C-alpha positions in Angstrom: 30.0 -60.5 94.9 26.4 -59.1 94.6 25.4 -62.1 92.5 27.2 -64.8 94.5 26.2 -63.7 98.1 23.1 -61.8 97.3 24.6 -58.8 99.3 21.8 -56.6 98.2 19.5 -58.2 100.6 21.7 -57.4 103.4 23.0 -53.9 103.8 25.3 -54.8 106.6 27.4 -57.1 104.2 28.1 -54.3 101.8 28.1 -51.2 104.0 28.9 -52.2 107.5 29.9 -54.9 109.9 30.7 -57.7 107.1 32.5 -55.6 104.6 35.9 -56.8 105.6 34.8 -60.3 105.5 33.9 -60.0 101.7 37.1 -57.8 101.0 39.1 -60.7 102.8 37.6 -63.2 100.3 35.8 -65.0 103.1 32.4 -64.8 101.3 32.8 -68.2 99.6 30.2 -70.9 99.0 31.8 -72.9 101.9 31.5 -69.9 104.2 28.2 -68.4 103.1 25.9 -70.5 105.4 27.7 -69.4 108.6 27.9 -65.7 107.3 24.4 -65.8 106.2 23.3 -67.1 109.7 25.1 -64.1 111.3 23.4 -61.7 109.1 19.9 -62.8 110.0 20.5 -62.9 113.6 19.5 -59.6 115.3 22.4 -57.5 116.4 21.3 -54.9 119.0 23.6 -51.8 118.9 26.2 -51.9 121.6 27.8 -49.2 123.9 31.4 -49.7 123.8 34.3 -48.3 126.1 37.7 -48.2 124.7 41.0 -48.1 125.9 42.6 -44.9 124.1 41.0 -41.6 123.0 39.9 -42.8 119.6 37.4 -45.0 117.8 39.9 -47.5 116.7 41.5 -48.6 120.0 40.8 -51.9 122.0 37.3 -52.5 123.5 37.6 -52.7 127.4 33.8 -53.0 128.0 30.7 -53.3 125.7 27.0 -53.5 127.0 23.7 -53.8 125.4 20.9 -53.2 128.0 20.0 -50.3 129.7 21.3 -49.8 133.2 24.2 -49.0 135.4 27.6 -50.7 134.8 31.0 -50.7 136.7 34.0 -49.8 135.2 37.2 -50.7 137.4 40.3 -48.5 137.9 42.4 -50.8 135.8 39.9 -50.6 132.6 41.4 -47.3 131.8 38.5 -46.2 129.4 39.2 -43.2 127.4 36.6 -43.3 124.7 32.9 -44.3 124.5 30.9 -45.3 121.3 27.1 -44.3 121.8 24.6 -45.9 119.3 22.1 -43.9 117.9 19.0 -43.7 120.3 21.0 -44.1 123.4 22.4 -41.6 126.0 25.3 -42.6 128.3 25.8 -40.8 131.5 29.5 -41.1 132.8 30.2 -41.1 136.5 33.4 -40.6 138.6 32.1 -42.8 141.5 31.0 -46.3 141.7 27.4 -47.4 141.2 26.6 -44.4 139.1 27.3 -41.8 141.7 29.2 -38.8 142.2 30.1 -36.1 139.6 29.0 -37.0 136.1 28.5 -36.0 132.4 26.0 -37.2 129.8 26.9 -37.9 126.2 24.7 -38.6 123.3 27.2 -39.2 120.6 30.6 -41.0 120.5 33.2 -39.0 122.7 36.7 -39.0 123.5 37.5 -38.7 127.3 40.8 -36.7 126.5 38.2 -33.5 125.8 35.2 -34.6 127.7 35.0 -33.3 131.0 32.6 -34.1 134.3 30.4 -31.5 135.6 32.8 -30.3 138.0 35.4 -29.4 135.4 37.8 -32.4 136.0 38.7 -34.7 133.0 37.0 -37.9 132.4 39.9 -39.7 131.0 40.9 -42.9 132.9 38.6 -41.3 135.7 35.3 -43.0 134.7 34.3 -45.6 137.4 30.8 -46.4 136.3 28.2 -45.3 133.6 24.5 -45.5 132.9 22.9 -46.4 129.4 19.4 -45.1 128.9 17.1 -44.5 126.0 16.6 -40.8 125.0 13.5 -39.3 126.2 10.8 -38.7 123.7 8.9 -35.2 123.8 5.6 -35.2 122.2 5.5 -35.0 118.5 3.1 -35.5 115.5 5.5 -37.7 114.0 5.7 -40.1 116.5 2.2 -41.5 117.1 0.4 -44.7 118.4 -2.4 -46.5 116.5 -5.2 -47.3 118.6 -7.0 -50.7 118.2 -10.1 -49.2 116.4 -8.0 -47.0 114.1 -7.9 -49.7 111.3 -6.7 -47.1 108.6 -3.5 -46.1 111.0 -0.1 -47.2 109.8 2.3 -47.9 112.9 5.8 -46.9 112.5 7.9 -49.7 114.5 11.2 -47.8 114.6 12.6 -47.4 118.0 11.5 -44.3 119.6 14.9 -43.2 120.9 16.2 -43.7 117.4 13.5 -41.5 116.1 14.4 -38.8 118.7 18.2 -39.0 118.1 17.8 -38.9 114.3 15.3 -35.9 114.3 17.1 -33.0 116.0 20.1 -30.8 115.3 23.1 -32.6 114.0 26.7 -32.0 114.5 29.0 -33.2 111.7 32.6 -33.4 111.3 34.4 -33.5 107.9 37.7 -35.5 107.8 39.4 -35.2 104.5 42.0 -38.1 104.2 45.1 -37.8 101.9 47.6 -40.5 100.9 50.7 -39.6 98.9 50.3 -40.1 95.2 46.6 -40.1 95.2 44.1 -36.9 94.8 41.4 -36.2 97.3 38.4 -33.9 96.7 39.0 -30.4 98.3 37.4 -29.5 101.5 35.3 -26.8 100.0 33.8 -29.0 97.6 32.9 -31.8 100.3 31.6 -29.3 102.6 29.3 -27.9 100.0 27.8 -31.4 99.4 27.6 -31.9 103.1 25.5 -28.7 103.1 23.4 -29.6 100.3 22.6 -33.0 102.0 21.4 -31.2 105.3 19.3 -28.9 103.3 17.7 -32.0 101.7 17.4 -33.4 105.2 15.6 -30.3 106.6 13.2 -30.4 103.8 12.2 -34.0 103.5 12.1 -34.4 107.3 10.0 -31.2 107.5 12.4 -29.2 109.6 13.0 -32.0 112.2 16.8 -32.3 111.1 18.9 -29.4 110.8 22.9 -28.5 111.5 23.4 -27.4 114.9 26.3 -25.5 113.7 28.9 -25.4 110.6 30.7 -28.7 110.1 34.1 -29.0 111.7 36.9 -29.7 109.5 39.9 -32.0 109.8 42.8 -32.6 107.1 44.6 -35.9 107.8 47.5 -37.5 105.7 47.7 -41.3 106.2 51.2 -42.9 105.8 52.4 -43.3 102.4 51.4 -46.5 100.9 48.5 -47.0 103.2 45.5 -49.5 101.9 42.0 -48.4 102.0 41.4 -50.0 105.5 44.8 -48.9 106.8 44.1 -45.2 105.8 40.5 -45.5 107.3 42.1 -47.0 110.6 44.4 -44.0 110.8 41.8 -41.5 110.2 39.5 -42.9 112.8 42.5 -42.9 115.2 43.4 -39.3 114.8 40.2 -37.6 113.9 38.4 -38.1 117.3 35.0 -38.3 116.0 32.6 -36.9 118.7 29.7 -35.7 116.4 26.4 -37.2 115.2 28.1 -37.9 111.9 31.6 -38.1 110.7 32.1 -37.8 107.0 35.4 -39.3 105.9 36.3 -38.6 102.3 39.0 -41.1 101.0 41.6 -40.5 98.2 40.1 -41.2 94.8 40.7 -44.9 93.7 41.9 -46.0 97.2 38.8 -47.6 98.2 36.5 -49.9 95.8 33.3 -48.8 97.4 31.8 -46.2 99.7 30.5 -47.6 103.2 28.9 -46.5 106.3 29.5 -47.3 110.1 27.3 -46.6 112.9 27.8 -42.8 112.7 30.3 -42.3 109.9 30.6 -42.6 106.3 33.5 -43.3 104.1 33.0 -41.7 100.5 35.1 -42.6 97.3 33.2 -39.9 95.6 31.5 -36.6 96.4 28.1 -36.7 94.7 25.1 -35.6 96.6 23.6 -39.2 96.3 26.9 -40.6 97.5 26.5 -38.5 100.8 22.8 -39.1 100.9 23.1 -42.9 100.4 25.7 -43.6 103.0 24.3 -41.4 105.5 20.8 -43.0 104.7 22.6 -46.3 106.2 23.5 -44.3 109.3 20.1 -43.4 109.7 18.8 -46.9 109.5 18.1 -47.6 105.7 19.0 -50.4 103.7 18.9 -50.4 99.9 16.1 -49.6 97.4 16.0 -52.5 94.9 13.7 -53.4 92.1 11.8 -56.5 90.8 13.2 -58.1 87.7 10.4 -57.9 85.1 12.0 -60.8 83.5 11.7 -63.0 86.6 14.5 -64.2 88.8 16.5 -62.3 91.3 15.6 -58.8 92.3 17.8 -56.0 90.8 19.9 -54.6 93.5 19.8 -50.8 93.7 17.3 -50.7 91.0 14.9 -48.1 92.6 15.5 -44.8 90.9 12.8 -43.2 93.5 15.2 -43.3 96.4 18.8 -42.3 97.0 19.3 -45.8 98.6 19.2 -47.2 94.8 22.1 -46.6 92.4 20.4 -44.0 90.2 20.0 -40.2 90.2 17.0 -39.5 92.7 15.3 -36.6 94.4 14.4 -38.3 97.9 14.1 -41.4 99.8 11.2 -43.6 99.0 7.9 -43.4 101.0 8.6 -46.6 103.0 11.8 -45.1 104.2 10.5 -41.6 104.8 7.8 -43.3 107.0 10.6 -45.5 109.0 12.5 -42.3 109.5 9.5 -40.5 111.4 9.1 -37.9 108.5 5.4 -38.7 108.0 2.4 -37.9 110.3 -0.5 -40.2 111.0 -2.7 -38.9 108.3 -0.1 -39.0 105.6 -0.9 -42.7 105.1 -3.8 -44.8 104.9 -4.0 -48.5 105.8 -6.3 -50.2 103.5 -6.0 -53.9 104.8 -9.3 -54.0 106.5 -11.0 -52.0 103.6 -10.2 -54.8 101.1 -10.7 -57.7 103.1 -13.3 -60.4 102.0 -13.1 -59.3 98.3 -13.9 -55.7 98.9 -12.4 -52.7 96.8 -11.0 -49.6 98.4 -10.8 -46.3 96.5 -7.9 -43.9 97.5 -6.8 -40.8 96.2 -3.2 -39.7 96.8 -1.1 -36.7 96.4 2.4 -36.9 95.2 5.2 -37.3 97.5 7.7 -34.9 95.7 10.1 -33.4 98.3 7.8 -34.5 101.2 7.1 -30.9 102.1 4.1 -30.4 104.4 1.2 -29.3 102.7 -2.2 -28.2 103.7 -4.0 -31.1 102.1 -6.4 -33.8 103.1 -5.0 -36.4 100.7 -2.6 -39.0 101.8 0.7 -39.7 100.5 0.3 -43.3 100.3 -1.7 -46.5 100.8 -0.4 -49.3 102.8 -1.4 -53.0 102.8 -0.1 -55.5 105.7 0.6 -58.7 103.7 -1.1 -61.7 105.2 1.0 -64.8 106.1 4.4 -63.4 106.0 7.0 -63.8 108.6 8.8 -61.5 109.4 5.9 -59.4 108.5 5.9 -57.3 105.4 3.9 -54.4 103.7 3.1 -53.0 100.3 3.5 -49.3 100.0 1.5 -47.6 97.3 2.7 -44.0 96.4 3.1 -41.4 93.6 6.9 -40.2 94.0 6.7 -37.3 91.6 4.1 -34.8 90.4 6.1 -34.0 87.3 8.9 -35.2 85.1 12.2 -33.5 85.7 15.9 -33.7 84.9 16.7 -36.1 87.7 15.4 -39.4 86.3 13.1 -40.9 84.1 10.1 -41.3 86.5 7.2 -39.5 85.0 4.8 -37.2 87.0 1.9 -39.2 88.2 3.6 -42.7 88.0 2.2 -45.1 90.6 5.1 -47.3 92.3 4.4 -50.3 94.5 7.0 -51.1 97.3 7.4 -54.1 99.3 9.2 -53.4 102.6 9.5 -55.2 106.1 7.2 -53.9 108.9 10.7 -54.1 110.8 9.3 -54.9 114.3 12.5 -54.8 116.5 14.8 -54.2 113.6 18.3 -52.6 114.4 21.0 -51.2 112.1 20.5 -50.8 108.4 17.1 -52.3 108.3 14.5 -50.6 106.2 15.0 -52.0 102.8 12.4 -51.8 99.9 11.8 -53.5 96.6 9.7 -51.9 93.8 7.1 -54.5 92.6 6.1 -52.5 89.5 4.9 -49.2 88.2 2.1 -47.7 86.1 1.0 -44.2 84.7 -1.9 -42.4 86.1 -3.5 -42.3 82.7 -3.3 -46.1 82.2 -6.6 -47.7 81.6 -5.7 -51.4 82.6 -5.8 -53.2 86.1 -2.5 -54.0 87.3 -1.6 -57.1 89.4 1.4 -56.1 91.7 2.4 -57.8 94.7 -0.5 -59.8 95.4 -3.1 -56.5 94.8 -4.8 -55.4 91.7 -4.6 -51.7 91.2 -6.5 -49.5 88.8 -6.0 -45.8 88.1 -9.5 -44.3 87.8 -8.9 -40.6 88.0 -6.4 -37.8 88.3 -6.1 -34.0 88.8 -3.5 -31.7 87.3 -2.1 -28.4 88.7 -2.6 -25.3 86.5 0.3 -24.3 84.2 1.7 -21.1 85.7 2.4 -18.2 83.1 5.9 -18.5 81.8 6.4 -22.1 82.7 6.9 -24.9 80.2 3.7 -27.0 79.5 4.6 -30.1 81.5 1.8 -32.1 83.1 2.0 -31.5 86.8 -0.3 -34.0 88.8 -1.9 -32.9 91.9 -3.5 -36.3 92.7 -4.1 -39.6 91.3 -7.2 -41.9 92.4 -6.8 -45.6 92.6 -9.0 -48.6 93.1 -7.4 -51.3 95.3 -8.3 -54.9 95.7 -6.9 -58.4 96.4 
């Protein structure tokens, strides 16, 4: 599937909207042109009203734009799907009047009540869709025309507000007779570990609002993967920022992600962080094939969005999620114009912890002549070698990623164009730039610690 359809280029094909097309055998040479056209057509997130109190029931109305919408008495809405970045206010009266209640996640009207305490089930006559309000934050910033070194984040502000807050999480453990499913305690332990990672990497912007809620469900005997998922969605009543469905071992061929949910066939931390990364808007971390030809899907070990053990997301993805400040990145596009060379000193990304440092995490070059627009990110993922993977401390990695103006869904993909060590004496041609390491500093070895090089900074010369 990966080689035939190039699915690693389109996260939705593997982890979302088009997975069923692939599993149904529709991803053929004859059908691929039509499927490909659908993939590259922007699909704005939709607010959906459903007939029954679950996310698997019939859609009775779906809308895209902000505004007030009518819902007739015969519509019988009992569930609403709310995309990340949006808020929906439900009203008992027409024209968005009367008693109401606001929701920011998917919600079942069987348990949601208006402000006056009455049930919303079959009683919503209108609703208003709007973007979430954005309070001031150093992580959501503008770039003034004269700030040539500023790197703009084109992610939707409402999405950034919704992502970077306290999350509610529901764990749904799905069983099917004759198959084993990971225990609830082990699942919750990995969910908590993932949120420890989120809290650190987001610099305390994300945390759990409360302990995850739990639900054990047993799908009918003989259920297929899709049948078990549909059963779980119908009876789990997801109403949280994230719903984690853990499926029976071997029932599903792959893990996947939806708008606010993940479906796991494993319980490694990287399984959770990878699929939840899709929910947050990340696509896959790929790598350039050093022998030429097609890129290597999932080949980037510096991000959970690849297929290798990792410690973090990579710098283009951290920036897209709103986990970097203005001073954490430096745009060198103007500095290297007309044959000039820019000298930049970077600190390692590591866990993305906030440090009292004047050094940026990365340098960015806006690649000229690309449409859609693309960038190169240059960073040092790790300060030292650890047991996670083979990326050594001080290794410089160059990533190519989309600027992603007006992107929706699982959008922020990246491809490593190459890497080199801080001690390299050669100039490296990568992605249209020439880079050379011209210096580095090491952290002092602390008493009792192993004598492993721990890089504090790497200085690069960058030119076209």
